[in-house]
Phi, psi and omega in degrees: 000127186263159185283340183279152174056037182290138172251172178304325180287352175278354180270127175276156170280334184208131164247118180266126181262106185101148180220054169270196183304323182299307179284341169297308178303322180291318175307312179298318180294326176294313180302317181286330172297316183293331184287341187243002183243168179295150183310320184290345182256004183281159187248140181256123186221150172218153184237141182240126181230131184292330179292158179280347175203174183289140181196139183221106181048047187298328178290356179238023181273067178292146184297333184250009182278138182254163174292151179258005176236152181298148177298338173298340176265056180273204184287339192224327199303315189291341175267313187218087183299342181270000183295146177269015172262008187284160174300328180292320177296320175300312181294325175301316181298330182258012175070028184239008182303312180291324176300317181289328176298318182284344176293331176058048180215142174275355190238098182290163173302147180294322180293330178288315180298324175298319182290328169304311181294323179291324178297317179291319177297324178296328179285342180251023185292343180279358182240017180219139179250111173283159177071026179241097173271125179286129181249342183193151173230115187242124175293133176225173180052056181055032176082008182269345178231170180227133170260119182261119183258125175230108185056233182272006184244156178226133184240120183267139187210157171278335183213155166233151174242118182263118182219067188258008175072206184246157171246155185293150183235126177249155176302153177303135176088352178264125179246140179298146183211182179304323181239018175239110191241153164264145179307331182302339182250012191302316181302314182291321186281323182293337179304338182290345177265005182291341176246018180233177179241088178292145180264324184206139172239149177244127174247121181256124174138157184237010183263186182303315181296324176293315181296322180292319179298317175302312180297316182296314186288327180292322179283319186288329183238086189290354175256000183265148170273136175242121181249119177260124183245123179207159183293321191287173174285330179200167175298142175263136177288149175284147177267100178243034180293161188303307186290319182293331178297342174301342181293345180262000182286148181306323182294335179294334181293319176301310182304311184296312188299318187277352186285154171300156185297325179291328177286326180298308181301320178300307180301314182299314179296321179298324193248017176301328184290000174278342192211330188252127175060038179226165189224142175300136187301325176300323176292318179298316184291324179295314181297319180297321179296319179299310182298320179292318176302318180292324178295319178299318185276350173084020177220097187266100178267332182261109185245126181257100176268079185277165180052042186220165177214155173271121182260350179188147181223129173255118181264139176230164179299332183251010181165193181217156166245121179247137176262118183254120178257128176276114193295319180295328183256340185078004180291136180244137184227129174278139180234123172275139182215157175283332179196152174240131180252123175261107176261066191250028168085193191223164176229150177293144173293142177289105185297320183293332176291316181294324181285349174060242181303317183290336184297332179290345181269353183281135183268153184231157181268186183292351171258015182059032176257149181298136176276122186230137179281168180301331178277013177070020171275132181286135171285130186239161177284169184307333181284352180234107183256343173293162185264138175240113179250140180250134174248087190106158175078018179240029176308323185290337181257321187250354173104182190292344182277358189303320186258011187253159178300332183304333185267344196295319187294309184289319182299323178300316180295322175294320176297318176299314181296327178293319179294315181290344180287342179265111181294136177206155179279119187242139174290174187263346182271092191220170173304138179084003184255012184261000000 
């Protein structure tokens, strides 16, 4: 849709920025809303994605890595168990439902869940433009509409949904290089060693991604030493116990949102161990068994450099020299390695930067965090009346589940309900109208 010669029928009810799991779930929710309501109540939506095809953490799709959330927390089930976009429907469509039942696990392989997401995205392909990176969002018509610019095209809309996920985070002073990687790219970058004989890898970090990276490199390159460097004495297990998992339930969002700020901080700090800098217990035990076995055999390739930190890195085209400091003693040891992998987490994308012109109209609280309503709509100044919805980046308002898959199904339904509550003249060519 071009910006010129726009008619009323060219105005969307929603433009989604990004097409990862969150906005994919929202697209499905819009389609299911449209399939059951009167024509005049349907929502017209389109989604813009900068990648050329659907992909979700492809650099971490290890063959043996499993999901950390139940398959029931897919794109739809928590919102609509009867949806044919469920993981169970995907299994049935691929002839693996009985096999998965016999698999006796709530946690599918990550590569399989990625294939499920791709299957769902393929069914919504008529409503997403790939290769469209959004460069600006401009209020128009006295702030009641937004023009979303992506390359040479502009899409006019009453609302936007921003779901651009997280970006990789490296320690201060560390820059990515030929042999300095973030774990998000490890599968792609490690492929360069498939015809070489690496001697040593260094992995920095103590969370799930770090442990998975250590496991992957240790298995894939049987002649290489893998050094895991982290502040802690050992990997800490994730708390996925029955009662604590309730923090990810939909009802917990209401409790968190309405709680005083000091209570929110308390709950967040108490339950960081459900998601941050923690590792699945099975993986911890597997790595320990490997390390112990190597001690027995007298060839220790898996080295746990605990209570330590990397204080400096010199990068070369063919490797790195890292200085590892043992914190209790202060002793510093130089380590030569073929590559260093920083599994040091992610940070939210600056939404106001992405929104460009419209970002200046978003209001912030006294901690400089975006003010967000319960329905995930950003509070804006009086000059912007169009809706900006956030999918992710609202942990301060909605709790620890904000950036996780656990929330996508129910949150999508809540955003659709919010969009549908505002009456508007809508055209007939919409998601779910085919």
